[in-house]
N, C-alpha and C positions, 0 to 999 in steps of 0.2 A: 577498580581504580579509584572511584569516588570515595569508597570506604577508606582506602589507604590515605587519601588526601585529608579526609575528615579526622582520621586518627592522628596524622601528623600535625594538623592545626590544633587539635585538642591537646596534644603534648606541649605545644608551643604557646598555649594561652597565657596571657599576662594575668597579673594578680587581680585586676578589676574585671576579669571575665571576658574581655574582648580578645580576639585572636591576635597573635603576634604577626607583625608585617614582615618578619625576617624571611620567610619563604618567598614572598613576592620580591623583596629586595635582591635576594640571591638569583632568582630566575631572571629578573630584569637586568641585573648586572651581567649574567651570562649572555643574554641576548645582545646587550650593548657591546660586550667584548667581541662576540662573534661578528657583529656588524662592522666593527673597526677592522678586524682581521680580514674579512672578505673584501672590504674596501681597499685596504693596503695591498692585498694580493692582486686585486683587479687592476690597480694602478701600476703595479710593478711588472706584471706579466700580461702581455698582450693576448696570450692564448688561454688565460685563466677562464674556466677551470680545466681546460685541456681536452676534455672528451665529453661525449654525451652522458656517460655514466658519472663523471665528475660533476657535471651540471646538475644531474638528478640528485646526487648526494648532497650538494650544497643546498639545493632547494628543500630537500627532506629535512636536513638539520635545521635550516632556517624556520621551516614550518613547525617543527617540533618545539623549538625554542619559543616561538611566538605563542603557540598553544599553551605551553607551560607557563609563560609569564601571564597570559590572560587568565588561565585557570587559577593561578595563585592570587591574582587580583580579586577574583570573584570569591574564592574560598576564604581568603583572609579579610574580606570586607566585613565590617561590623554593622549592626543595626543600632540605632539610638536606644539607650536604656529607657524603660517606661517611666522611671521616676525623674527623667530629665527631658525637657522639651528640646526639640532640634533647634540649633542655632544659639542656644544659651550657653554661657560659660559654666564650668563645673564649680567655680568658686562660690562660696555662700555669700549672699547679699546681706549687707548690714540691715538690721531691723530698724524701722523708723520709730521714733518716740513721739509722744504727743507734743513735746516742746518744739519740735521742728515745724516750720511753716508749710 
């Protein structure tokens, strides 16, 4: 599974070599949509999810979506490039001349 995730992220890498955040956004969006759906169903139906099997299915789907979103967050996270110090902007700084105080 990890090899498949790494292959997916490698295919979605941006031009600057950092992985694309798109898989994380998709997984997070699916998780948020599922949370809204479960909330709406829970407010509209007093007996939601209806049975023990339904409750287990809702919990399993929720757990898979959380694990997927968290995995995508880790897999798509980037490390700072070695030629750039953390916390600095990527824009080049103007060179100081000897005429400036």
